[in-house]
C-alpha positions in Angstrom: 13.7 20.7 -10.4 17.0 19.3 -9.5 16.0 18.8 -5.8 12.9 16.8 -6.9 15.0 14.5 -9.5 17.5 13.8 -6.5 14.6 13.1 -4.2 13.1 10.7 -6.7 16.2 8.9 -7.5 17.0 8.5 -4.0 13.6 6.8 -3.4 14.0 4.7 -6.3 17.3 3.4 -5.2 16.1 2.9 -1.4 13.2 1.0 -2.8 15.5 -1.0 -5.2 18.1 -1.9 -2.5 15.1 -3.4 -0.2 15.3 -6.7 -2.5 12.6 -8.7 -3.7 9.5 -7.9 -5.8 7.2 -5.3 -4.8 4.0 -3.5 -6.3 1.0 -1.3 -5.1 -2.4 -1.8 -6.3 -3.1 1.9 -8.0 -6.7 3.9 -8.2 -6.3 6.1 -11.4 -8.3 8.6 -9.7 -5.8 8.8 -6.8 -3.4 10.6 -9.2 -5.8 13.6 -9.5 -4.7 16.2 -7.0 -7.1 18.2 -4.7 -6.6 21.6 -4.0 -3.7 22.6 -1.4 -5.4 22.7 2.2 -7.8 19.8 1.2 -8.1 17.0 4.0 -9.8 13.9 3.0 -11.0 11.2 5.4 -11.9 7.6 3.6 -12.9 4.1 4.6 -11.7 1.4 2.1 -13.5 -2.2 2.4 -11.7 -4.9 0.8 -12.2 -8.6 0.5 -9.8 -11.2 -1.1 -10.0 -14.8 -1.9 -7.0 -17.0 -2.8 -7.7 -20.5 -4.1 -4.3 -21.6 -5.5 -0.7 -21.3 -4.8 2.0 -20.6 -7.4 5.7 -21.0 -7.4 7.5 -19.5 -10.5 4.2 -19.3 -12.4 3.4 -23.2 -11.7 0.2 -24.1 -9.6 1.4 -26.0 -6.9 -1.4 -26.6 -4.3 -5.1 -25.7 -3.9 -5.7 -23.5 -1.1 -8.7 -21.8 0.5 -8.0 -18.3 2.3 -10.3 -15.3 2.7 -9.0 -11.8 3.8 -11.5 -9.2 4.9 -10.0 -5.7 5.6 -11.2 -2.2 6.4 -8.8 0.7 5.9 -9.1 4.1 7.5 -7.2 6.7 5.3 -6.2 10.2 5.9 -4.9 12.8 3.3 -3.7 16.1 3.7 -3.0 18.3 0.4 -0.5 21.0 0.4 1.8 23.2 -2.0 5.6 22.8 -2.1 8.0 24.8 -4.4 4.6 25.4 -6.6 3.9 21.7 -6.6 1.1 19.9 -5.1 1.8 17.4 -2.8 -0.2 14.9 -0.3 0.6 13.1 2.8 -1.2 9.8 3.5 -1.7 7.7 6.6 -3.6 4.0 5.8 -4.5 2.0 8.9 -5.8 -1.6 8.0 -7.6 -3.8 10.2 -9.1 -7.1 9.3 -9.4 -10.8 9.3 -8.0 -13.5 7.3 -8.9 -17.4 7.7 -8.1 -20.6 5.9 -11.0 -23.2 5.1 -10.8 -26.6 3.4 -7.4 -27.7 2.4 -6.0 -24.4 4.3 -8.1 -25.0 7.5 -5.1 -26.1 9.4 -3.5 -22.2 8.9 -6.5 -21.2 11.2 -7.2 -17.5 11.2 -6.0 -14.2 12.7 -7.8 -10.7 13.1 -6.9 -7.3 14.4 -4.7 -4.5 13.3 -2.5 -4.5 10.2 0.7 -2.7 9.4 0.4 1.0 9.2 1.2 2.4 5.6 2.7 5.9 5.1 2.7 7.4 2.0 2.7 10.9 -0.2 2.5 12.0 -3.6 4.6 14.8 -5.3 3.0 16.1 -8.4 6.0 16.7 -10.9 3.4 17.7 -13.7 -0.2 18.9 -13.7 -2.2 20.0 -16.3 -5.5 20.1 -15.2 -7.2 21.6 -18.5 -5.9 18.4 -20.4 -6.1 16.0 -17.4 -2.7 15.0 -17.5 -0.8 14.5 -14.2 2.5 12.9 -13.2 3.3 12.3 -9.5 5.8 9.9 -7.6 4.7 8.2 -4.5 6.9 6.4 -2.2 5.1 3.7 0.4 6.6 2.9 3.8 4.9 0.0 5.4 5.5 0.2 9.2 5.3 -3.4 11.2 3.0 -2.6 14.1 0.2 -4.9 13.0 -0.7 -8.2 14.9 1.8 -10.8 14.2 2.5 -14.3 15.8 5.3 -16.3 14.4 3.5 -19.5 15.7 0.3 -18.8 13.5 0.0 -19.8 10.0 -2.1 -16.6 9.1 -1.1 -13.1 10.2 -2.6 -9.4 9.6 0.6 -8.2 10.2 3.8 -8.8 8.0 6.4 -8.4 11.0 8.7 -6.5 8.5 9.7 -3.0 7.4 8.7 -2.7 3.4 8.9 0.2 1.0 7.8 0.7 -2.6 7.6 3.5 -5.2 5.1 4.4 -7.7 
């Protein structure tokens, strides 16, 4: 248990030192572990639209940006010291485009930044449906990025967060 606590503390410290704000969208079902040895391949399809820009909570501009994303996802489950874990790889592909007041930003399509993550379940009570896991994320800047474009699929930066 000390090793797990030390690992969790190191991850939290590392993510905190990265600076700035960070968050991940969490699907509740993603925190219910599959049996060790399970392998899962998924395809996520997402659409997002932005119609306003905010600075410190205040609307500063009207915008019109659409984002279409398909993410291939692979998950492998295992056991480590009697605890369930999984390792995951996300590879997004997509298109982002400006219209109306954002048309001058143009558009971009291609490969997004690879996301490496995994969960370590610290508590599992299947009978009660209660689970606790830590999940670090590492975003690897391999996606399509061009500093001369207003919109990009890739971010051109390493990022990390912890759930």
